[in-house]
C-alpha positions in Angstrom: 73.8 72.5 108.6 71.4 75.1 109.7 72.3 78.4 107.8 70.9 80.2 110.9 73.7 78.8 113.0 75.9 81.9 112.7 77.0 82.5 116.3 78.9 80.5 119.1 82.1 78.6 119.2 80.5 75.2 118.6 78.9 76.3 115.4 82.2 78.0 114.3 84.2 74.9 114.9 81.8 72.9 112.8 82.0 75.4 110.0 85.7 75.7 110.2 86.2 71.9 110.1 83.7 71.5 107.2 85.2 74.2 105.1 88.6 72.9 105.5 87.7 69.5 104.5 86.0 71.0 101.3 89.2 73.1 100.8 91.4 70.1 101.1 89.4 68.0 98.6 89.0 71.0 96.1 92.8 71.8 96.2 93.7 68.2 95.7 91.4 68.0 92.7 92.9 71.2 91.3 96.4 69.9 91.8 95.7 66.5 90.4 93.9 68.1 87.3 96.8 70.3 86.7 99.3 67.3 87.0 97.4 65.3 84.4 97.0 68.4 82.1 93.3 68.7 82.6 93.7 72.2 84.0 95.7 75.1 82.6 99.1 75.8 84.3 99.3 78.8 86.7 100.7 82.0 85.2 103.6 83.5 87.3 103.0 87.2 88.1 105.5 89.8 87.1 105.2 91.2 90.7 103.3 90.4 93.9 102.0 93.1 96.2 101.1 92.4 99.8 98.5 95.0 101.2 97.7 95.0 104.9 94.0 95.1 105.7 92.8 98.3 107.3 90.0 96.4 109.1 91.6 93.3 110.5 94.7 91.2 111.1 95.1 89.9 107.6 96.7 90.8 104.3 95.5 91.0 100.7 97.6 89.7 97.9 97.7 91.4 94.5 99.3 89.5 91.7 100.4 92.0 89.1 100.6 91.1 85.4 101.6 93.4 82.5 101.1 92.9 78.8 104.1 93.6 76.4 103.1 97.1 75.9 103.0 97.8 79.6 106.3 96.1 80.2 108.0 98.3 77.5 106.3 101.4 78.8 108.8 104.2 79.0 106.4 107.2 79.1 102.8 107.6 79.8 100.5 105.3 81.9 98.9 101.9 81.7 95.3 101.1 81.7 94.3 99.0 84.8 91.9 96.1 85.1 91.0 94.6 88.6 89.7 91.1 88.5 88.3 89.0 91.2 89.1 85.4 90.1 87.0 82.3 89.6 87.2 79.4 87.1 89.0 79.4 83.9 87.3 81.8 81.5 88.5 84.2 78.8 88.0 87.9 78.9 89.0 90.7 76.4 88.5 93.6 78.7 90.8 96.5 78.3 92.3 98.4 81.2 93.5 97.7 84.8 91.8 94.6 86.0 91.2 93.4 89.5 90.4 89.8 89.7 88.6 88.2 92.5 88.0 84.3 93.0 84.7 82.5 92.4 85.1 80.5 95.5 82.0 80.5 97.4 83.8 82.7 99.7 85.6 79.5 101.2 88.2 78.4 98.6 91.6 80.0 98.2 91.5 80.2 94.3 93.7 83.1 93.6 96.1 82.5 90.8 94.1 79.5 89.3 93.1 81.4 86.2 96.2 81.2 84.0 94.3 80.8 80.8 92.4 84.1 81.3 95.5 86.0 82.3 97.4 84.7 79.3 94.6 85.5 76.9 94.5 89.1 78.0 98.3 89.5 78.3 98.9 88.0 74.6 95.8 89.6 73.0 96.7 90.9 69.5 94.0 93.5 70.0 96.0 95.2 72.8 99.6 94.3 71.8 99.3 95.2 68.2 97.9 98.6 69.1 100.6 98.8 71.8 97.9 99.3 74.3 99.5 99.0 77.9 97.3 97.0 80.3 98.2 96.1 84.0 96.1 93.2 85.2 95.6 92.8 89.0 94.6 89.5 90.4 93.4 90.0 94.0 92.7 87.8 96.9 90.1 88.6 99.5 89.0 87.3 102.9 87.6 83.9 103.2 84.9 82.7 105.5 84.2 81.5 108.3 87.6 83.0 109.4 86.8 86.4 108.0 83.0 86.6 107.4 81.2 89.3 105.5 81.8 92.2 105.1 85.5 91.3 105.3 85.5 90.3 101.6 84.1 93.7 100.5 86.5 95.6 102.8 89.5 93.7 101.2 88.2 94.7 97.7 88.2 98.2 98.8 91.6 98.1 100.4 93.0 96.6 97.2 91.4 99.4 95.2 92.6 102.2 97.5 96.1 100.9 97.5 96.3 101.1 93.8 94.9 104.6 93.9 97.4 105.7 96.5 100.4 104.1 94.6 99.1 104.9 91.0 102.3 106.8 90.2 104.6 104.1 91.4 102.6 101.4 89.5 102.4 103.7 86.4 98.5 103.2 86.0 95.8 105.5 84.6 93.1 106.1 87.1 90.8 107.2 84.3 91.0 103.8 82.6 90.0 101.4 85.3 87.8 98.4 84.6 86.6 95.5 86.8 85.7 91.8 86.3 84.8 88.9 88.6 83.4 85.4 88.6 80.8 84.0 91.1 81.8 85.2 94.6 84.5 87.4 93.0 81.9 89.0 90.7 79.9 90.0 93.8 82.9 91.5 95.4 83.8 93.5 92.3 80.3 94.6 91.5 79.6 95.7 95.1 82.8 97.8 95.0 82.0 99.4 91.8 78.4 100.5 92.8 79.8 101.7 96.2 82.5 103.8 94.5 80.2 105.3 92.1 77.7 106.1 94.9 80.4 107.9 96.9 81.5 109.9 93.9 78.0 110.8 92.9 77.3 112.0 96.5 80.4 114.2 96.4 79.3 115.7 93.1 75.9 116.5 94.6 77.6 118.1 97.7 79.7 120.2 95.6 76.6 121.9 94.1 78.0 121.5 90.6 75.7 122.3 87.8 77.4 120.0 85.4 75.9 116.5 84.8 77.6 113.7 86.6 79.9 111.8 84.2 82.8 110.8 86.4 82.4 107.1 86.9 85.4 105.7 88.8 84.8 102.3 87.2 84.5 102.8 83.3 83.3 99.3 82.6 82.6 95.8 84.1 82.1 92.2 83.3 80.7 89.8 85.9 79.8 86.1 85.5 77.1 84.5 87.7 77.6 86.6 90.7 75.3 86.7 93.8 73.4 89.9 93.1 71.2 89.8 96.2 71.0 87.9 99.5 67.4 89.1 100.2 64.3 87.0 100.0 63.8 83.3 100.1 66.3 81.0 98.4 64.8 79.2 95.4 65.6 75.7 94.4 68.1 75.5 91.6 66.6 73.5 88.7 68.5 70.7 87.2 70.3 71.6 83.9 68.4 71.0 80.7 71.4 69.2 79.2 72.9 66.7 81.6 76.7 67.1 82.0 79.2 65.9 84.6 78.6 66.6 87.4 75.3 67.8 86.1 73.8 69.2 89.4 74.1 72.3 91.6 75.7 72.3 95.0 74.1 69.9 97.5 71.9 71.9 99.8 74.1 71.3 102.8 77.0 72.9 101.0 74.9 76.0 100.2 73.9 76.1 103.9 77.5 75.9 104.9 78.5 78.7 102.5 75.7 81.0 103.7 76.5 80.3 107.4 80.1 80.9 106.9 79.7 84.0 104.9 77.3 85.7 107.4 78.8 84.3 110.7 79.2 86.7 113.5 82.4 88.7 113.4 82.9 87.7 117.2 82.2 84.2 118.5 80.3 85.6 121.5 78.4 88.4 120.1 76.0 88.8 123.0 73.1 89.2 120.6 69.7 87.5 121.0 68.6 85.4 118.1 66.2 88.2 117.0 69.2 90.7 117.1 71.5 88.3 115.3 68.8 88.0 112.4 68.6 91.8 112.3 72.3 92.0 112.0 72.4 89.7 109.2 69.4 91.4 107.4 71.1 94.9 107.7 74.3 93.4 106.3 72.5 91.8 103.3 70.8 95.1 102.4 74.1 97.0 102.0 74.8 97.6 98.1 78.4 96.3 98.5 77.0 93.0 99.7 73.8 92.8 97.7 74.5 94.9 94.5 71.0 94.6 93.4 70.1 97.1 96.2 72.2 99.8 94.5 70.7 102.6 92.5 70.6 101.9 88.8 72.7 105.0 88.1 75.5 103.7 90.2 76.4 100.9 87.9 79.4 101.4 85.5 78.6 103.0 82.1 79.4 99.8 80.4 78.1 96.7 82.3 78.1 93.1 81.2 76.3 90.4 83.2 76.5 86.8 82.4 74.2 84.5 84.2 74.2 80.7 84.7 70.6 80.3 83.4 68.1 81.9 81.1 69.4 83.8 78.1 72.9 83.8 79.7 73.9 87.4 79.3 72.9 90.9 79.7 74.5 94.1 78.5 73.9 97.7 79.4 75.6 100.7 77.9 75.1 104.4 78.8 
């Protein structure tokens, strides 16, 4: 499939059919794996919030989890961790976590990371110290039904909802951390740099003589996110150690993901091919879509990035 085919009803129908076939196969595999005990069971949330999108006719689901200290909280506030979900991984991040799925922007994987959620909620490091943590597992818009920047907009809507309902949720907005996997990592990282850029701009506008230290997101961990959509796509090398399945995505799957993610918001955009390419190029250059385009100072003060190749991890602390 041509990744340039991002307009027109015929291209949309092809993408919609292909993504739904992949969704059906993937979800069948997930349900089968869980039935035979290969995959961890889903962790039921303590509460589920449904947030209306401010940009489209869709909703964002936030699954709320609280560790023992947060459940027993009578006074004070809980740290909050936003996490955009992906595959089963473990994280020891403190705070209020927003979790976004590593789905290639096409798979509905929210709620599939029971092992990660249980690891954080049962962590002795947190519970023994009676450190309350609220963990938010958030959905986001999937393509091609809701192409970019709908995913980034949903991430922002989830964040804004929590900020607006902080008192009701009993969360501390001075203790916010993010994490995400794959596509979810991109959504979370893009939101983090955008929030910081806005806060920094407000600080400059206020003519304050004090140094900028008010980072809205105190820390972040992302695993193998897409950090930029600019430049030519390179071929993914075969793994050094052969494992099953032992290969990257077939090229046609990557083409489908790209075409779906950057499909025109309207089926008949009326744009010429040159204008359509310009639209996609401008979208790709936005920091919330390609976080590598953000200024270095707009990244969270504690930032952990785990890659799928090379040394595997990179950490930066201010």
